[in-house]
C-alpha positions as a printed NumPy array, in Angstrom:
array([[  0.815,  15.937, -12.019],
       [ -0.186,  12.184, -11.922],
       [  0.206,   9.781, -14.712],
       [ -2.715,   8.197, -16.486],
       [ -1.689,   4.957, -15.075],
       [ -0.532,   4.935, -11.45 ],
       [  2.001,   2.   , -10.973],
       [  3.522,   0.205,  -7.829],
       [  6.495,  -2.099,  -7.846],
       [  6.397,  -4.475,  -4.7  ],
       [  9.881,  -6.032,  -4.012],
       [  9.795,  -9.058,  -1.978],
       [ 12.226, -12.052,  -2.831],
       [ 10.104, -14.986,  -1.469],
       [  7.374, -16.887,  -2.611],
       [  3.864, -15.499,  -2.999],
       [  2.104, -18.789,  -2.197],
       [  1.593, -18.059,   1.357],
       [  2.319, -14.083,   1.231],
       [ -1.234, -13.067,   2.266],
       [ -0.239,  -9.585,   3.261],
       [  1.28 ,  -8.752,  -0.099],
       [ -1.889,  -9.828,  -2.109],
       [ -4.368,  -8.173,   0.356],
       [ -2.104,  -5.091,  -0.154],
       [ -2.01 ,  -5.364,  -3.744],
       [ -5.825,  -6.023,  -4.011],
       [ -6.646,  -2.9  ,  -1.699],
       [ -4.64 ,  -0.474,  -3.483],
       [ -6.323,  -1.173,  -6.815],
       [ -9.808,  -1.384,  -5.507],
       [ -9.404,   1.861,  -3.802],
       [ -7.915,   3.515,  -7.044],
       [ -4.689,   4.311,  -5.423],
       [ -2.979,   2.454,  -8.217],
       [ -3.894,   1.067, -11.401],
       [ -1.301,  -1.605, -11.853],
       [  0.865,  -3.801,  -9.35 ],
       [  4.076,  -5.367, -10.308],
       [  5.425,  -7.93 ,  -7.827],
       [  8.988,  -8.629,  -8.275],
       [  9.418, -12.133,  -6.36 ],
       [ 11.249, -15.312,  -6.347],
       [ 10.949, -18.004,  -9.223],
       [  9.078, -21.012,  -7.663],
       [  8.361, -23.156, -10.734],
       [  4.787, -24.152, -11.848],
       [  3.17 , -23.685,  -8.62 ],
       [  4.094, -20.   ,  -8.742],
       [  3.415, -19.376, -12.245],
       [ -0.214, -20.65 , -11.652],
       [ -0.841, -18.268,  -8.836],
       [ -3.95 , -16.055,  -9.812],
       [ -3.589, -12.631,  -8.598],
       [ -5.691, -10.523, -10.898],
       [ -5.898,  -8.73 , -14.036],
       [ -4.041,  -5.617, -12.793],
       [ -1.407,  -7.499, -11.008],
       [  1.802,  -8.803, -12.55 ],
       [  3.985, -11.389, -11.024],
       [  7.586, -10.545, -11.884],
       [  9.663, -13.908, -11.719],
       [ 13.214, -13.662, -10.715],
       [ 15.943, -16.382, -11.319],
       [ 16.594, -16.664,  -7.504],
       [ 14.655, -19.713,  -6.157],
       [ 12.101, -19.523,  -3.415],
       [ 14.043, -21.898,  -1.387],
       [ 17.468, -20.258,  -1.862],
       [ 17.989, -20.086,   1.831],
       [ 18.172, -23.864,   2.532],
       [ 20.219, -24.35 ,  -0.975],
       [ 22.85 , -21.82 ,   0.418],
       [ 23.387, -24.174,   3.624],
       [ 23.619, -27.323,   1.664],
       [ 27.086, -27.017,   0.085],
       [ 29.716, -24.525,  -0.836],
       [ 28.666, -24.637,  -4.515],
       [ 25.153, -24.031,  -3.416],
       [ 26.136, -21.036,  -1.153],
       [ 28.037, -19.282,  -4.003],
       [ 25.539, -20.148,  -6.829],
       [ 22.478, -18.781,  -4.623],
       [ 24.532, -15.768,  -3.528],
       [ 25.11 , -14.787,  -7.209],
       [ 21.395, -14.978,  -7.925],
       [ 20.677, -13.011,  -4.721],
       [ 22.954, -10.271,  -6.012],
       [ 21.198, -10.765,  -9.203],
       [ 17.787, -10.043,  -7.657],
       [ 19.345,  -6.969,  -5.569],
       [ 20.484,  -5.32 ,  -8.943],
       [ 17.373,  -6.408, -10.508],
       [ 15.191,  -3.692,  -8.5  ],
       [ 17.466,  -1.145, -10.137],
       [ 16.631,  -2.612, -13.7  ],
       [ 12.84 ,  -3.157, -12.854],
       [ 12.464,   0.7  , -11.49 ],
       [ 14.308,   1.863, -14.725],
       [ 12.041,   0.104, -17.191],
       [  8.559,   0.336, -15.52 ],
       [  9.239,   3.992, -14.14 ],
       [  6.77 ,   3.205, -11.336],
       [  5.059,   5.853,  -9.208],
       [  5.588,   3.749,  -5.942],
       [  8.267,   1.115,  -4.905],
       [  7.109,  -0.752,  -1.853],
       [ 10.319,  -2.285,  -0.223],
       [  9.228,  -5.156,   2.119],
       [ 12.915,  -6.149,   3.55 ],
       [ 15.633,  -4.59 ,   5.311],
       [ 18.242,  -6.173,   3.108],
       [ 16.537,  -4.647,  -0.175],
       [ 16.231,  -1.144,   1.376],
       [ 19.786,   0.23 ,   0.27 ],
       [ 19.138,  -1.148,  -3.4  ],
       [ 15.536,   0.36 ,  -3.558],
       [ 17.193,   3.788,  -2.45 ],
       [ 19.748,   3.49 ,  -5.108],
       [ 17.176,   2.643,  -7.892],
       [ 14.901,   5.76 ,  -7.198],
       [ 16.761,   7.917,  -9.34 ],
       [ 15.824,   5.626, -12.295],
       [ 12.229,   6.118, -11.959],
       [ 10.103,   9.171, -12.299],
       [ 10.841,  12.319, -10.445],
       [  7.746,  11.943,  -8.426],
       [  8.418,   8.36 ,  -7.6  ],
       [  7.616,   7.518,  -3.783],
       [  9.455,   4.976,  -1.874],
       [  7.573,   3.074,   0.743],
       [  9.315,   0.921,   3.225],
       [  6.973,  -1.834,   4.494],
       [  8.612,  -4.615,   6.559],
       [  6.638,  -7.477,   7.735],
       [  7.965,  -7.389,  11.268],
       [ 10.421,  -5.613,  13.275],
       [ 13.523,  -6.476,  10.937],
       [ 16.455,  -6.004,  13.523],
       [ 14.833,  -7.996,  16.128],
       [ 13.671, -10.972,  14.031],
       [ 13.943, -14.529,  15.779],
       [ 17.231, -16.281,  14.806],
       [ 19.356, -13.449,  13.806],
       [ 22.909, -13.167,  15.221],
       [ 24.081, -10.186,  17.091],
       [ 26.089,  -9.112,  14.061],
       [ 23.125,  -9.235,  11.811],
       [ 20.811,  -7.478,  14.241],
       [ 23.607,  -4.706,  14.226],
       [ 24.089,  -4.571,  10.404],
       [ 20.037,  -4.486,   9.824],
       [ 19.842,  -1.46 ,  12.54 ],
       [ 22.846,   0.376,  10.678],
       [ 21.166,  -0.113,   7.291],
       [ 17.703,   1.001,   8.603],
       [ 19.604,   4.111,  10.218],
       [ 21.337,   4.903,   7.018],
       [ 18.365,   4.56 ,   4.395],
       [ 15.231,   4.9  ,   6.205],
       [ 15.645,   8.558,   5.899],
       [ 15.396,   8.388,   2.012],
       [ 12.005,   6.482,   2.315],
       [  8.582,   8.838,   1.741],
       [  6.606,   6.525,   4.234],
       [  6.945,   3.428,   6.426],
       [  4.249,   1.057,   7.093],
       [  4.56 ,  -1.619,   9.817],
       [  2.216,  -4.104,  10.986],
       [  0.895,  -2.613,  14.351],
       [  1.121,   0.179,  16.882],
       [  3.92 ,  -1.169,  19.215],
       [  6.289,  -1.726,  16.176],
       [  5.238,   1.779,  14.951],
       [  6.196,   3.236,  18.26 ],
       [  9.429,   1.3  ,  18.139],
       [ 10.469,   2.729,  14.694],
       [  9.415,   6.285,  15.664],
       [ 11.692,   6.202,  18.858],
       [ 14.532,   4.553,  17.031],
       [ 14.553,   6.614,  13.79 ],
       [ 12.3  ,   9.484,  14.345],
       [ 10.434,   9.184,  10.669],
       [  7.922,  11.512,  10.424],
       [  5.363,   9.477,   8.37 ],
       [  4.987,   5.883,   9.96 ],
       [  1.617,   4.251,   9.608],
       [  0.563,   0.939,  11.499],
       [ -1.591,  -1.368,   9.243],
       [ -2.462,  -4.449,  10.723],
       [ -2.781,  -7.722,   8.655],
       [ -6.515,  -8.32 ,   9.458],
       [ -8.646, -10.828,   7.954],
       [-11.121, -10.321,   5.277],
       [-14.64 ,  -9.953,   6.77 ],
       [-16.974, -12.825,   7.222],
       [-15.029, -15.569,   5.615],
       [-16.163, -18.154,   7.898],
       [-19.974, -17.487,   7.252],
       [-21.651, -20.788,   5.998],
       [-18.265, -22.779,   6.313],
       [-18.57 , -26.195,   7.003],
       [-16.847, -27.07 ,  10.356],
       [-16.253, -30.532,   9.534],
       [-13.301, -30.861,   6.881],
       [-10.544, -31.734,   9.434],
       [-13.014, -33.505,  11.765],
       [-14.091, -35.712,   9.032],
       [-10.639, -36.246,   7.604],
       [ -9.214, -37.233,  11.196],
       [-12.389, -39.114,  12.536],
       [-12.911, -36.483,  15.416],
       [-16.252, -36.503,  17.084],
       [-18.429, -33.477,  17.171],
       [-18.493, -33.384,  20.912],
       [-14.699, -33.561,  21.198],
       [-12.631, -30.581,  21.523],
       [-10.142, -29.696,  18.684],
       [ -7.286, -27.369,  18.817],
       [ -5.209, -26.159,  15.794],
       [ -1.784, -24.727,  15.34 ],
       [ -1.356, -23.187,  11.775],
       [  1.975, -21.573,  10.04 ],
       [  5.567, -22.657,  10.296],
       [  6.42 , -25.701,  11.899],
       [  9.735, -25.043,  13.494],
       [ 11.306, -25.307,  17.012],
       [ 11.357, -21.73 ,  17.284],
       [  7.459, -21.56 ,  16.964],
       [  7.255, -23.625,  20.193],
       [  6.184, -26.832,  18.359],
       [  7.925, -29.254,  20.45 ],
       [  6.636, -27.92 ,  23.422],
       [  3.049, -28.269,  22.115],
       [  3.77 , -31.816,  20.996],
       [  5.09 , -33.006,  24.35 ],
       [  1.807, -31.302,  26.172],
       [ -0.598, -33.035,  23.836],
       [  1.111, -36.382,  23.859],
       [  0.83 , -36.154,  27.805],
       [ -2.737, -35.611,  28.146],
       [ -4.794, -37.745,  30.2  ],
       [ -8.146, -36.837,  28.608],
       [ -8.941, -38.667,  25.31 ],
       [-11.493, -35.903,  24.025],
       [ -8.999, -33.328,  23.034],
       [ -7.098, -33.157,  19.833],
       [ -4.746, -30.858,  17.959],
       [ -4.119, -30.462,  14.385],
       [ -0.855, -28.971,  13.174],
       [ -1.542, -27.263,   9.496],
       [  1.459, -26.006,   7.908],
       [  4.902, -26.55 ,   6.759],
       [  8.416, -26.446,   8.135],
       [ 11.384, -28.603,   9.586],
       [  9.294, -30.549,  12.083],
       [  6.499, -31.937,   9.826],
       [  8.399, -35.312,   9.936],
       [  8.507, -35.282,  13.686],
       [  4.725, -34.24 ,  13.862],
       [  3.904, -37.165,  11.39 ],
       [  5.889, -39.559,  13.71 ],
       [  3.9  , -38.55 ,  16.706],
       [  0.73 , -38.578,  15.259],
       [  1.268, -42.491,  14.452],
       [  2.222, -42.859,  18.135],
       [ -0.721, -40.563,  19.765],
       [ -4.409, -40.677,  18.314],
       [ -4.912, -36.943,  19.449],
       [ -2.217, -35.456,  17.282],
       [ -2.546, -34.696,  13.542],
       [ -0.978, -33.422,  10.824],
       [ -2.314, -31.454,   7.822],
       [ -0.264, -30.174,   5.053],
       [ -0.538, -26.446,   4.203],
       [ -3.349, -25.431,   2.141],
       [ -4.059, -22.58 ,  -0.461],
       [ -4.387, -18.963,   1.338],
       [ -8.227, -18.897,   0.047],
       [ -8.881, -22.103,   2.001],
       [ -7.155, -21.779,   5.246],
       [-10.253, -20.111,   7.151],
       [-12.364, -23.158,   5.604],
       [-10.109, -25.81 ,   7.396],
       [ -9.617, -23.724,  10.496],
       [-13.122, -23.478,  11.244],
       [-13.219, -27.161,  12.027],
       [-11.357, -26.488,  15.277],
       [-12.465, -25.03 ,  18.703],
       [ -9.305, -23.135,  19.839],
       [ -6.299, -21.657,  18.083],
       [ -3.059, -21.954,  19.638],
       [  0.049, -19.507,  19.412],
       [  2.409, -20.43 ,  22.442],
       [  5.949, -19.938,  22.817],
       [  7.454, -21.487,  26.003],
       [ 11.097, -19.846,  25.563],
       [ 12.116, -16.072,  25.816],
       [ 11.48 , -14.273,  22.693],
       [ 12.718, -11.296,  21.122],
       [ 10.915,  -7.817,  20.44 ],
       [  9.808,  -8.874,  17.034],
       [  7.68 , -12.006,  18.304],
       [  6.931, -10.161,  21.536],
       [  5.077,  -7.187,  19.306],
       [  3.882,  -9.533,  16.676],
       [  0.319,  -9.914,  15.134],
       [  0.601, -12.863,  13.038],
       [ -1.608, -14.043,  10.125],
       [ -3.048, -17.015,  12.304],
       [ -4.259, -14.717,  14.964],
       [ -6.755, -13.023,  12.35 ],
       [ -7.46 , -16.276,  10.572],
       [ -8.212, -17.864,  14.147],
       [-10.724, -14.976,  14.776],
       [-11.969, -15.405,  11.118],
       [-12.701, -18.582,  11.593],
       [-14.576, -18.264,  14.822],
       [-11.892, -19.393,  17.308],
       [-11.18 , -18.174,  20.595],
       [ -7.316, -18.11 ,  20.868],
       [ -4.827, -19.193,  23.434],
       [ -1.422, -17.283,  23.562],
       [  1.647, -17.33 ,  25.925],
       [  1.925, -13.942,  27.931],
       [  5.477, -13.309,  26.576],
       [  3.454, -12.386,  23.215],
       [  2.595,  -9.085,  24.832],
       [  0.555,  -7.515,  21.816],
       [ -1.698, -10.448,  21.312],
       [ -2.065, -10.893,  24.996],
       [ -3.163,  -7.368,  25.398],
       [ -5.959,  -7.713,  22.688],
       [ -7.127, -11.058,  24.027],
       [ -7.408,  -9.771,  27.655],
       [ -9.036,  -6.693,  26.669],
       [-11.759,  -8.16 ,  24.451],
       [-11.97 , -11.658,  26.568],
       [-11.595, -13.523,  23.303],
       [ -9.2  , -16.313,  24.471],
       [ -6.823, -17.061,  27.224],
       [ -3.227, -15.987,  28.355],
       [ -1.05 , -18.351,  30.077],
       [  2.192, -17.877,  31.869],
       [  4.677, -19.432,  29.771],
       [  7.126, -19.688,  32.582],
       [  5.083, -22.264,  34.336],
       [  5.9  , -25.313,  32.47 ],
       [  2.474, -26.837,  33.466],
       [  0.439, -23.964,  32.493],
       [ -0.907, -25.317,  29.182],
       [ -1.341, -28.854,  30.329],
       [ -3.264, -27.682,  33.341],
       [ -5.447, -25.662,  30.947],
       [ -6.18 , -28.319,  28.618],
       [ -7.155, -30.684,  31.101],
       [ -9.573, -28.319,  32.84 ],
       [-11.176, -26.709,  29.637],
       [-14.919, -27.272,  29.196],
       [-17.475, -26.687,  26.416],
       [-19.339, -24.217,  28.609],
       [-16.205, -21.94 ,  28.93 ],
       [-15.703, -22.273,  25.276],
       [-18.992, -21.169,  24.32 ],
       [-18.614, -17.839,  26.486],
       [-15.525, -17.097,  24.652],
       [-17.024, -17.787,  21.314],
       [-19.557, -14.966,  21.86 ],
       [-17.01 , -12.66 ,  22.555],
       [-15.085, -13.521,  19.221],
       [-18.232, -13.09 ,  17.374],
       [-18.588,  -9.386,  18.765],
       [-14.758,  -8.524,  18.275],
       [-14.571, -10.055,  14.729],
       [-17.202,  -7.535,  13.341],
       [-14.915,  -4.623,  13.723],
       [-11.465,  -6.434,  13.475],
       [-11.252,  -6.818,   9.717],
       [ -9.067,  -5.822,   6.849],
       [-12.005,  -3.808,   5.239],
       [-11.454,  -1.111,   7.906],
       [ -7.831,  -1.255,   8.214],
       [ -7.121,  -0.867,   4.471],
       [ -8.449,   2.724,   4.521],
       [ -5.185,   3.724,   5.976],
       [ -3.455,   2.939,   2.695],
       [ -4.718,   6.371,   1.321],
       [ -2.297,   8.228,   3.507],
       [  1.119,   6.774,   2.447],
       [  0.092,   5.943,  -0.916],
       [ -0.769,   9.319,  -2.363],
       [  1.293,  11.642,  -5.028]])
C-alpha cells in the first residue's frame, strides 16, 4: 500500500550548481506524480549552493563535505585526512538520512555510494526501493587507475544485485551493464534537453561581448576545461588558423582556464566565457554556429559511449555539432541524422582542414537538419520512461 506522501532521496556528493540531470530528474518525478517530495543529499557549497532554487517539493540537504573536497585532498596531508573524515561522514550520513526520512525510493548516483545505500535500506520502509543511477560508465571513467577500475567493478558486481532498478544514460551503456551483470531491470534515460529552449533567444550575447561580426563563424566548446577533454588540441588548432573570420569561445570552468585566458590575449579569435547558470546556458550557446566535442587522444569506454549535456544543449541552441570519431555514440547520431560532422581524430590535421574549408552554405544545410531532429530529441519524451523504475 502506497503512503500518502511518496518520498525520494537522491544521494550525490557533489555541487548541484551544474547538475542538470539531477534537477531535471527531480522535476520530472514530481511533475509526473511519481513522487511528492524529493530530498537531495549533496555537498556543502557555501552561499551559492544555499541560494539554489530547486522548488517547493524539493529539499536540498547540505552535508559537511565541501563541493571541492577532491582538490582539497590533494593539497596536503592534513587536507587529505580532513576531507577523508568528512567523506566517511557523508557515507554514513546516507544511513542516517534513510533512517530519518523513511523514503519510498533511494536514488544512488555513484558507485562508491552503492554499498552504503544497500546497507541503509533496512533502516527505511519495508517497501523502499533502491535505484542505481550512475551518470556514466562508472568503472571505465576517464582518469581512473587500473586498481580503481577493478575496485569499482567489484563493488558493482557485489551490490548491484540488491538494487531494484538501474538507470543509465544511453543504450550502449545499458547494453554494457546488462552484459556485465545481467540485471533484469535496466533502463536507458538519455540526458536530453528541455524542448524549445532556444525559441526567441538572442543570438548576440557572446558576439556582442567579444565583438564578433554576424558574418563571422563562431564555434563553442562548453563544459569542463581540462586536458582530458581535448582543450590543448583545440586551442592549438584555433591559434594556427589562417582565416580570420572563425572564432571559438570556451565556456566553462576547470584547470585550463588560465591557459585559455592567456591564449585569448595572444589570439583575437580565442575567447573565454566563465560558466553560467544552468538556465542561461542555451541563451549563451545560441550565439554560436558550431558546437565542438573533440578528443584527439584514445578514450575509454565511458567517453566512447557518452552523450554529455553539451550535446543536447548544442542541439537545443540550434547548433550543428562537430565530434571526433572515437566518440562512437555521438558519431552514430550525427551521421544517421546529418546534424553535424564526424572527423577522424587520428589525422592530426583533420580539425584544422575542416575549419579552413567550412562555408556558411554548408552550415545552413546542417542547421535545417538540426531543426528537424531537435523536435523529437528532447526531455519531454524521454522522461516518460521514469514510470517504469519509479513504481511501488
